[in-house]
C-alpha positions as CSV (number, residue, x, y, z in Angstrom):
1,X,0.0,0.0,0.3
2,X,1.5,3.4,-1.1
3,X,0.4,6.8,1.0
4,X,1.8,10.3,-0.9
5,X,1.5,13.2,1.3
6,X,2.5,16.4,-0.2
7,X,3.2,19.4,1.8
8,X,3.5,22.9,-0.1
9,X,5.6,25.5,1.1
10,X,4.3,29.1,1.0
11,X,7.3,31.6,-0.3
12,X,8.0,34.6,2.3
13,X,9.6,37.2,0.8
14,X,12.9,38.5,2.6
15,X,15.7,40.7,2.3
16,X,19.5,39.2,0.9
17,X,21.4,40.7,3.9
18,X,18.7,39.4,6.0
19,X,17.9,36.2,4.9
20,X,19.7,33.6,7.4
21,X,21.3,36.2,9.3
22,X,22.8,34.8,12.9
23,X,22.7,31.0,11.7
24,X,25.2,29.0,13.4
25,X,27.9,27.5,10.9
26,X,27.7,23.5,11.2
27,X,31.2,23.5,10.1
28,X,32.8,26.2,12.3
29,X,30.6,25.3,15.2
30,X,31.4,28.0,18.1
31,X,34.1,29.8,16.2
32,X,31.7,31.7,13.9
33,X,29.4,34.1,15.4
34,X,26.5,33.5,13.6
35,X,26.2,34.1,9.6
36,X,26.7,37.8,8.3
37,X,26.7,37.9,4.6
38,X,29.4,40.1,2.9
39,X,28.4,42.7,1.1
40,X,29.6,41.1,-2.5
41,X,31.8,37.8,-2.1
42,X,28.1,35.3,-1.0
43,X,30.2,34.1,2.0
44,X,29.7,34.7,5.8
45,X,31.6,37.9,6.9
46,X,32.8,36.3,10.2
47,X,34.3,32.8,9.3
48,X,34.5,33.0,5.6
49,X,31.3,30.0,5.0
50,X,29.4,29.6,2.2
51,X,25.6,30.2,3.5
52,X,24.4,26.8,3.1
53,X,27.3,25.4,5.1
54,X,24.9,27.6,8.3
55,X,22.2,25.4,9.6
56,X,19.6,27.6,7.8
57,X,16.3,26.3,6.4
58,X,16.0,26.6,2.4
59,X,13.6,25.5,0.8
60,X,11.0,28.5,0.7
61,X,14.2,30.5,-1.0
62,X,15.0,27.7,-3.0
63,X,12.0,27.3,-4.4
64,X,11.4,31.0,-5.9
65,X,15.1,30.7,-7.2
66,X,13.9,27.8,-9.3
67,X,10.8,29.3,-10.3
68,X,12.5,32.8,-11.1
69,X,14.9,30.3,-13.2
70,X,11.9,29.2,-15.7
71,X,10.1,32.6,-15.7
72,X,9.5,33.3,-19.6
73,X,10.7,30.1,-20.8
74,X,9.7,29.9,-24.2
75,X,10.5,26.0,-24.4
76,X,7.4,24.4,-24.8
77,X,8.2,21.6,-23.0
78,X,9.0,23.4,-19.9
79,X,6.1,25.2,-20.0
80,X,4.0,21.6,-20.0
81,X,5.9,20.6,-16.7
82,X,6.3,23.7,-14.6
83,X,2.6,25.9,-15.5
84,X,0.7,26.8,-12.7
85,X,-1.7,29.7,-13.1
86,X,0.0,31.4,-16.4
87,X,3.7,31.2,-14.8
88,X,5.7,28.0,-14.3
89,X,6.0,27.5,-10.4
90,X,7.9,25.1,-8.1
91,X,6.2,24.4,-5.8
92,X,9.3,22.1,-3.7
93,X,6.9,19.6,-2.8
94,X,8.3,17.0,0.2
95,X,6.9,13.7,-0.5
96,X,5.8,11.0,2.4
97,X,5.9,7.5,1.7
98,X,4.6,4.7,3.4
99,X,6.7,1.8,2.0
100,X,5.0,-1.7,1.5
101,X,5.5,-4.8,4.1
102,X,6.9,-1.8,6.5
103,X,3.9,-1.2,8.9
104,X,4.1,2.4,10.0
105,X,7.4,3.4,8.6
106,X,7.3,6.1,6.2
107,X,10.2,7.7,4.0
108,X,10.0,11.5,3.3
109,X,11.8,12.7,0.7
110,X,13.0,16.6,0.2
111,X,12.5,16.0,-3.5
112,X,11.1,12.8,-5.6
113,X,10.8,13.3,-9.5
114,X,7.3,15.1,-10.4
115,X,5.6,11.6,-12.0
116,X,2.1,10.3,-11.8
117,X,3.4,7.0,-10.4
118,X,5.3,7.4,-7.1
119,X,6.3,3.9,-7.5
120,X,8.3,4.9,-10.3
121,X,9.8,7.8,-8.3
122,X,10.5,5.9,-5.7
123,X,12.8,3.4,-7.8
124,X,14.3,6.6,-9.1
125,X,15.5,7.5,-6.2
126,X,16.6,4.1,-4.8
127,X,19.2,3.2,-8.1
128,X,21.2,6.9,-6.9
129,X,24.0,6.4,-4.6
130,X,23.1,5.9,-0.7
131,X,24.6,9.4,-0.1
132,X,22.7,11.0,-2.5
133,X,19.4,10.2,-2.2
134,X,17.3,13.1,-0.8
135,X,16.2,11.8,2.2
136,X,14.6,14.5,4.7
137,X,17.1,14.5,7.8
138,X,20.4,12.8,5.9
139,X,23.1,13.6,4.0
140,X,21.4,13.2,1.0
141,X,19.0,16.2,1.8
142,X,22.3,18.0,2.7
143,X,23.7,16.9,-0.4
144,X,20.7,18.2,-2.6
145,X,20.9,21.7,-0.6
146,X,24.7,22.4,-1.1
147,X,24.0,21.1,-4.9
148,X,21.0,23.7,-5.4
149,X,23.1,26.6,-4.3
150,X,26.3,25.3,-6.4
151,X,24.7,24.8,-9.7
152,X,21.9,27.1,-9.8
153,X,23.4,30.6,-8.4
154,X,21.1,33.0,-8.4
155,X,23.5,35.9,-9.5
156,X,23.8,33.8,-12.4
157,X,19.9,34.5,-13.3
158,X,19.0,37.6,-12.0
159,X,20.9,41.2,-12.2
160,X,19.4,41.9,-8.9
161,X,21.5,39.7,-7.0
162,X,25.0,41.0,-8.7
163,X,26.8,43.6,-7.0
164,X,26.9,46.9,-8.9
165,X,26.2,46.4,-12.4
166,X,26.2,48.8,-14.7
167,X,23.1,49.6,-17.0
168,X,25.4,48.4,-20.3
169,X,26.2,44.7,-17.9
170,X,22.5,44.4,-17.1
171,X,21.9,44.5,-20.5
172,X,24.4,42.0,-21.3
173,X,23.3,39.4,-18.3
174,X,19.8,39.7,-19.8
175,X,20.5,38.8,-23.4
176,X,22.8,35.4,-21.7
177,X,19.5,34.5,-19.4
178,X,17.4,34.6,-22.4
179,X,19.7,32.7,-24.7
180,X,19.9,29.9,-22.3
181,X,16.2,29.4,-21.5
182,X,15.5,29.5,-25.5
183,X,18.7,27.4,-26.3
184,X,19.7,25.3,-23.3
185,X,17.7,25.1,-20.1
186,X,15.5,22.1,-19.3
187,X,14.1,19.0,-17.0
188,X,14.8,15.8,-17.0
189,X,11.9,13.4,-17.8
190,X,11.8,9.9,-15.9
191,X,10.2,7.2,-17.9
192,X,10.5,3.4,-18.5
193,X,12.4,3.3,-21.7
194,X,9.6,0.6,-23.1
195,X,7.0,3.7,-22.5
196,X,8.9,5.9,-23.7
197,X,9.7,3.6,-26.9
198,X,6.1,3.4,-27.4
199,X,4.9,6.8,-27.2
200,X,7.6,8.1,-30.1
201,X,6.2,4.6,-31.8
202,X,2.7,6.2,-31.7
203,X,3.6,9.4,-32.4
204,X,5.4,8.3,-35.6
205,X,2.4,6.6,-36.2
206,X,3.5,2.8,-35.8
207,X,3.1,1.8,-32.2
208,X,1.3,-1.2,-31.2
209,X,0.5,-2.0,-27.7
210,X,1.5,-5.3,-25.9
211,X,-0.9,-7.2,-23.9
212,X,-2.8,-5.3,-21.0
213,X,-2.2,-1.8,-23.2
214,X,1.8,-2.1,-22.1
215,X,3.6,-1.2,-25.4
216,X,5.3,-3.8,-27.2
217,X,8.7,-3.1,-27.4
218,X,10.4,-5.4,-24.8
219,X,12.5,-6.8,-26.8
220,X,14.5,-3.6,-27.9
221,X,17.5,-3.2,-25.8
222,X,18.8,0.5,-24.5
223,X,21.6,1.6,-23.4
224,X,22.7,4.8,-21.0
225,X,24.1,7.7,-23.1
226,X,26.7,8.2,-20.1
227,X,28.0,4.9,-19.4
228,X,27.3,3.1,-22.6
229,X,26.3,0.3,-20.4
230,X,22.5,-1.1,-20.8
231,X,19.7,-0.3,-19.1
232,X,18.1,-2.9,-16.9
233,X,14.7,-4.2,-18.0
234,X,11.3,-2.4,-15.6
235,X,14.1,0.4,-14.7
236,X,13.4,3.8,-14.9
237,X,15.3,5.8,-17.1
238,X,16.1,9.9,-17.5
239,X,15.8,11.8,-20.5
240,X,16.2,15.0,-21.8
241,X,14.0,17.3,-24.3
242,X,16.5,19.2,-25.5
243,X,18.9,16.2,-26.1
244,X,16.3,14.0,-28.0
245,X,14.4,11.1,-26.9
246,X,17.1,9.0,-28.9
247,X,19.1,9.5,-25.7
248,X,18.5,8.4,-22.4
249,X,20.5,7.8,-18.9
250,X,20.5,5.9,-16.1
251,X,19.3,7.9,-12.9
252,X,22.8,8.2,-10.9
253,X,24.0,8.8,-15.0
254,X,22.0,12.1,-15.5
255,X,24.9,14.3,-14.3
256,X,26.9,17.5,-15.2
257,X,30.0,17.1,-18.1
258,X,32.4,19.3,-15.8
259,X,31.9,18.4,-12.1
260,X,30.2,14.8,-12.5
261,X,27.8,15.5,-9.7
262,X,23.9,14.7,-10.2
263,X,22.1,17.4,-12.1
264,X,20.1,18.5,-9.0
265,X,15.8,17.6,-9.5
266,X,17.4,17.0,-12.9
267,X,17.6,20.6,-14.3
268,X,20.0,20.7,-17.0
269,X,21.8,22.9,-19.5
270,X,22.0,21.2,-23.1
271,X,25.2,22.7,-25.0
272,X,26.8,21.3,-28.1
273,X,25.9,17.4,-27.4
274,X,26.8,17.7,-23.6
275,X,24.9,18.3,-20.0
276,X,26.1,20.7,-17.7
277,X,24.7,22.1,-14.5
278,X,23.5,26.1,-14.4
279,X,27.3,27.2,-12.8
280,X,29.3,24.9,-15.5
281,X,27.2,25.7,-18.3
282,X,28.0,29.8,-17.4
283,X,31.6,28.9,-16.7
284,X,31.4,27.8,-20.8
285,X,30.3,31.0,-21.6
286,X,31.7,33.5,-19.7
287,X,34.9,34.0,-17.6
288,X,33.8,33.9,-14.0
289,X,35.3,36.3,-11.1
290,X,37.1,34.9,-8.5
291,X,36.4,37.0,-5.8
292,X,32.3,37.6,-6.0
293,X,31.9,33.9,-8.1
294,X,29.4,36.5,-10.3
295,X,29.9,35.9,-13.9
296,X,31.8,38.4,-15.7
297,X,30.0,41.0,-18.4
298,X,32.1,43.7,-19.0
299,X,34.8,44.2,-21.0
300,X,37.6,45.0,-19.0
301,X,38.6,42.2,-16.4
302,X,42.0,41.2,-15.0
303,X,43.6,37.6,-14.8
304,X,45.6,36.3,-11.7
305,X,46.6,33.2,-10.5
306,X,44.8,31.2,-13.0
307,X,41.1,32.6,-12.3
308,X,39.4,35.9,-13.8
309,X,38.6,38.8,-11.8
310,X,36.4,41.9,-12.0
311,X,39.1,45.1,-11.3
312,X,37.0,46.1,-8.3
313,X,37.2,42.6,-6.9
314,X,40.7,41.6,-6.9
315,X,41.0,42.3,-2.9
316,X,42.1,41.0,-0.2
317,X,40.4,38.2,1.1
318,X,40.8,39.0,4.4
319,X,40.4,43.4,4.6
320,X,39.2,43.8,0.8
321,X,41.7,45.9,-0.1
322,X,42.4,46.0,-3.8
323,X,45.5,44.3,-4.6
324,X,46.4,45.7,-8.5
325,X,50.2,46.5,-8.3
326,X,50.5,45.6,-5.0
327,X,52.3,42.3,-2.9
328,X,50.1,39.4,-2.4
329,X,50.5,36.0,-1.2
330,X,47.8,33.1,-2.5
331,X,46.4,31.5,0.8
332,X,44.0,28.4,-0.5
333,X,43.2,29.7,-3.6
334,X,42.8,33.7,-2.3
335,X,44.8,36.3,-2.5
336,X,46.3,38.1,0.6
337,X,47.8,41.3,1.2
338,X,51.0,41.3,2.5
339,X,50.2,43.1,6.4
340,X,47.2,40.5,6.1
341,X,49.5,37.8,5.7
342,X,52.0,38.8,8.2
343,X,49.1,39.0,11.1
344,X,47.2,35.9,10.5
345,X,49.0,33.3,8.1
346,X,52.8,34.1,8.0
347,X,55.1,31.4,10.0
348,X,57.3,32.2,13.1
349,X,61.0,31.9,13.2
350,X,61.7,29.3,15.5
351,X,64.3,31.6,17.1
352,X,63.6,35.1,17.3
353,X,59.6,34.4,17.3
354,X,58.8,37.3,14.5
355,X,56.8,36.9,11.6
356,X,58.7,35.4,8.4
357,X,58.0,37.7,5.6
358,X,56.5,36.2,2.3
359,X,59.4,37.4,0.1
360,X,62.0,36.8,2.4
361,X,64.2,33.5,2.3
362,X,63.6,31.2,5.2
363,X,64.6,27.4,6.3
364,X,62.2,24.9,7.2
365,X,62.4,21.6,8.9
366,X,58.8,19.8,9.1
367,X,56.7,22.5,11.2
368,X,59.7,24.2,12.4
369,X,60.8,27.6,10.4
370,X,63.8,30.4,10.4
371,X,64.8,33.4,9.1
372,X,67.9,32.3,6.6
373,X,70.4,34.7,8.9
374,X,72.9,33.4,10.5
375,X,71.6,35.3,13.9
376,X,68.2,33.3,13.9
377,X,69.6,29.7,11.7
378,X,72.0,28.6,14.5
379,X,73.1,26.1,16.3
380,X,71.1,26.0,19.8
381,X,74.5,24.5,21.6
382,X,77.4,27.0,19.9
383,X,75.5,29.3,18.0
384,X,77.8,28.3,14.9
385,X,75.4,29.8,12.2
386,X,74.4,26.9,9.9
387,X,72.9,28.6,6.7
388,X,74.6,25.8,4.1
389,X,76.1,23.8,6.9
390,X,74.8,20.4,7.6
391,X,72.7,20.1,11.0
392,X,70.5,17.9,13.4
393,X,66.7,19.2,14.5
394,X,65.9,16.8,18.4
395,X,63.0,18.0,20.3
396,X,62.7,21.8,18.5
397,X,66.3,22.2,18.9
398,X,68.8,23.0,15.6
399,X,72.3,21.5,16.5
400,X,75.5,21.3,14.2
401,X,77.1,18.0,15.6
402,X,76.0,15.6,18.5
403,X,78.7,17.1,20.9
404,X,76.4,19.8,21.0
405,X,73.2,18.2,21.3
406,X,74.9,17.0,24.5
407,X,75.3,19.7,26.2
408,X,71.7,21.0,26.0
409,X,69.7,17.6,25.9
410,X,71.9,15.6,28.2
């Protein structure tokens, strides 16, 4: 017996910098004072983690974002799937399913394929990797939430979510959004391959149904477009209208070409024979700023450390000072100005206990560091300078010989 209960979340309006304010960081715990949005970096001012790493319930925000994504979509297939009272919507239903032969046991999914046959929806989810199944309260639900934010950033679709775009940049962004809605954006369909073959055959005027009204194409084999492995009989497949219904995917194979992650809620972007998530489709069209994470619609931008940057966003990750023409150090792929580096990241000399300048020569041994100067890198026993000499390190002391070691440690 299968029982399905839908819970609809009504959207509530909130300002971007108010949403999630004060939420605890799940990663930093007590080290973070609570979520406070940086005014253009899309991260917490206090701990530098993202919104999805904080304890924020995002159902209504996600639904509004996806609903916005499908507004004004001219692709008729999308309208048919998502249309509600004139405009595409995204109710974000949670589905609670009572499993057969398990009294009083039910499973609540934060998302499931919107198909009439809920048995098919459940089987689709069961074919996903266990850690990626969107079961409420599990790591799979957290994974979906994180991928929703990662794959479909609001600032890739809405100019109002971007930092100080010029009128010309807003126009270019609107053209970009209009282009992907017309040419690339789609939502996957979940069907049995035999059923899809039957539908296509009927459309072409030659379909024949089998016993009981079921499609009579059981002898045909179907292979996944991604892994090229055969589909198991009776198992659901994912179809993408943009790609053509001659292609199909295993549920676990419906992934982005670039990041190889499951396409969240089966939302895809199709380009030149490849499937992308929203983020990596954007990256294939425009450079992305390493500071604000937004696509760059300006003709002028800079490139540094293998990344692209708005001119105004090539800043110190700690203090936001502009780094053009200044000395900086990369820490965890983020540029840091010299003062912040010396204060927060520089190693200390084991001898004089002062910070080692990033441009200064130094000697390092395991977790110990010294200025590469005779007055710092010297024998702990006789004070002999050890630059270019043989040495030994014992219990945090550096020695030129066994004799000097005995003077200090014996």
